[in-house]
N, C-alpha and C positions, 0 to 999 in steps of 0.2 A: 770434709764439708768444712769449708773456712768459717770460722767462728768471726762474727761481728759483734763488736762491744756496742751495747745499746746506746742511742743518739742523747746527747746531755739536752735535757729541755732546756727551751728559751724562755726565760722569765722576765714579765714585764711589769713596771712598778709605776704607780701613778703618785706624782708629787703634789706637795700640799698645795693649797690656793694661796696665790699672790696678786696684788694689784697687776694688771695687764699694762705692759709697756707701750702699746701702739695705741689702744682705744681708752680714752678716759672713763672712768666709773666701771669699767667691766674688771672680773678676776679672770686669772689663767689658771690654766692645769695643764701638765705633760704628762704623757707616758714614754717613759724611758725604759731601754733595755741595752745589755753591754753587749758590745761586737768584742769577740775575742774567740781563740781556738781556730784549728786548722782552717774551718772554712769562713773565716771572718770575712774574705773578700766578697764569697757568694751572700752570706748575710747581708751585707752592706748594700749589695746590688739589690737584693729582693726587698729590702727595707725602703732604700731610696724610690724604687718605682712605686711603693705603697705610699709614699708622700713623708717618709721620716727623713730629718737630717742628723748629722754627725758633728759631735765636740768630743774631741779626746777619744777615748774608747766607749762612748755613749751616744747611742741613736735615741733620738726624742721627736714627738710629734705632739700638737697640741689636741686636749680633750676637753675644751672648756665647755661648762655647761651653760646650755642655750645660746652658745655663739660658734658661727662658722666663718669668722671673719678670715680667719688665715687660709689663703687656698694655696697649696702645693702648685709651683709653676715651672715649665723649663722650655727653652727655646729649640725652635728647630732648626739647628744650625744649616742644614744644606739649602734649605728654602729663604734664609735669613735676608731681606732688605732693610738695609737701613733709611730711615727716613731723613728728610732734610736736616734737624737738628742732630741727629745722630752723625750725620756726615760732616757736620760741622766741628764735632768735639772730634772727630777723625783728624779732620785738618789742623785743629788746634794742637794738637799732639804729635804732629808730624816727626817732631824731633826728636821724641822719645823713643827707645828701644827696649822690649820685654824681653828678660832672661829668665827661662826655666831652669832652676837650682834644685838641689835635693832640700826636702823638708827637714833644715837646720836651722836653729835660730843662730842670729848672729848679732853682736853689740850694735852694730851698724842699724839692722832693722828694729831693734829695740828701742833704740835713740828715737828713730821716726815713729815707732808705735807710741811712745810715750807722748810726743809732742803732739800727735793725732787727739790721744785720749782726753789730755790736757784741756784743749782746745774744743774740741767737739764735744766731748762727754764728761767734762770734769767733775759731774757729781756722781758719775755712774760706778760700778764696782770695779770694772775693768782700768779705771784710772790709777787704782792703787797697786796695781800687778806688778811683781817683781820681775827680775829677767828671769828667774828659776819658773814664776808662772807662766811668763810667755814663752820660755822655752817648752814646757809641758803643752801649752796649746798648739805648737808647731810640732812637735817631735812624737807626742804621746799619741801616736797612730798605728791600729793594727792593719793597715791595708795600705795600698799605694797613693802616698800625698806627694804634694810638690810646691815649691813656692815659686811664683814669679815676681821678679823683680825689675821696676820700672825704672830706667836712667837716663838722665838728660844728656845732651853732648858732652858735658863736663865730667861725665861719670857719677853725677851725685843722685842718690836714691832719693827718688821725690815719690814712690809708691809701692806698694806690694799687694798680693793677691793669695791666700793659701787656697788651693785647689786639691780635690781628690780625683783620681782617674776612676772612672767605672767601665764596666763592660759595654755600657750602651752612651758613653758621654763622660763631660767632663762636670763636676761638682763646684761651685763657688763656696767655699767655706767661710772666710773673713777677708777682708780688703782694709786697708788703711793708706792714707797718703798724707803729703806736706801740707799742714796748715797754710794759708794764703794763696794756695792755689786752686780755691774752689771754682774758678771760672773756667779753669779747663775740664772740670768734672772727671777727675781721675777714677773715681768709681766705676762710672759708667764706662771709660774707655777700658778697664779692667776687663769688664764683661765683654766688650767688643772685640778684645785681644784673646779671651777665651773662645769665642765664637770662631775666630780665623783659627786658632788651634785647634779645635774641634774638628774643624773641615779638613785640614791638613792630616789627622789621624783618622779621618773617614770614621768619626763618632756621631750619631745621629744627633745627641742633645746637649746642652748645656743646662745643669739644673742650677736654678736661684733659690732655693728654699721657699720662703712665702710670700706671697702677692698679698698684701692688705690693702684693698681698696679704699677703707674707711681711714687710713693712716698716711699722712703726707711722707713718712719717711719711709713707707714701705711701697707706695703705690707707683712708684717710678719703673718697676720692675715690668711692668705691663706696656712699656716704650719699645720693648724688643718684639717685633712682629716677623712671621708668625710665631705664636707660642701655645704651648699647650697647658691647660689645667687639669687637676685631678678633681673629680666630683662624682660622688657616689661609688668610689672605687673604679673610675673608669677616665684615663685621659683623653680628653677632647680638647677642639680647638678653641683657643680663645676669640669671641667674636666681638663685635660693637657694640652688642647689646649687654656684655658683660661689664661695658665701661661706663663712668660717670661722664656727664659732660666735661668737655675741658681737658680729660685724661686721654691719652699720656704724656701729651705734650707740653702740657702747663707744668710738669715737674722738669725742673731742669738742674739744679745743684745741690741736691738734698739727699745724695746718695748716703747709705748708711753700711755698717760693717754687716755681713750675712748669716752671721752666726752669734751664737753665746759662748762662754766658757762652761765648761762641765759645772764649776762649781755654782754658778747661777742658776743650773737645771735643780741641784740637789740641796740648796740652802733651805 
């Protein structure tokens, strides 16, 4: 008889309450757990399907008292059909090329990341991140992770997207892009690139994290149709009844990074 060591229990912790970064006047709390060990990939898969997100080796999900504004959302890649505004974004970026590279931090990426943070989020915690902090964000991962670098015809890095590979899809972790190019909607273009890549890999979904209809920063995620949302523990198709009037096409150039650093979760 073969001895099997007992399975290590998975511990979950709740963060202290903090002001919500998306809906003014509300308080956020998160449940967090560590992704580690030989079964890290399988654990991350299960947690992602349950609505969790990854930052470093931490998975987190909102457990805010009296609020369910954050809705896990994923795009059905094979059936995706871009609307008129998304096709316009594809045309605007036709000269760009996306390169899938290993999750290794470079000085070139960090310079772009710093410019993005200083212009778009100058008052936020991430604006003060050092290169070593950035390297941890990119490289401190227990699962299969990669970076997509977007370069113009002159080989200049104009955008980047950190992403995880799951058994059933790709998960966008964090994106950033060159200030001054907002009209090109590079954050949205990065998602369009991931959708096409998921199709090439025959993966059914692209996970976008949380759709927050009450937040202009996060409402844009409903633009990618068809999408599924997690409600009551079940993934179901996002319908017109879920959308506010004017959404999603009203959101044009307000894409945000898709994740947060582990330091922000545990502070």
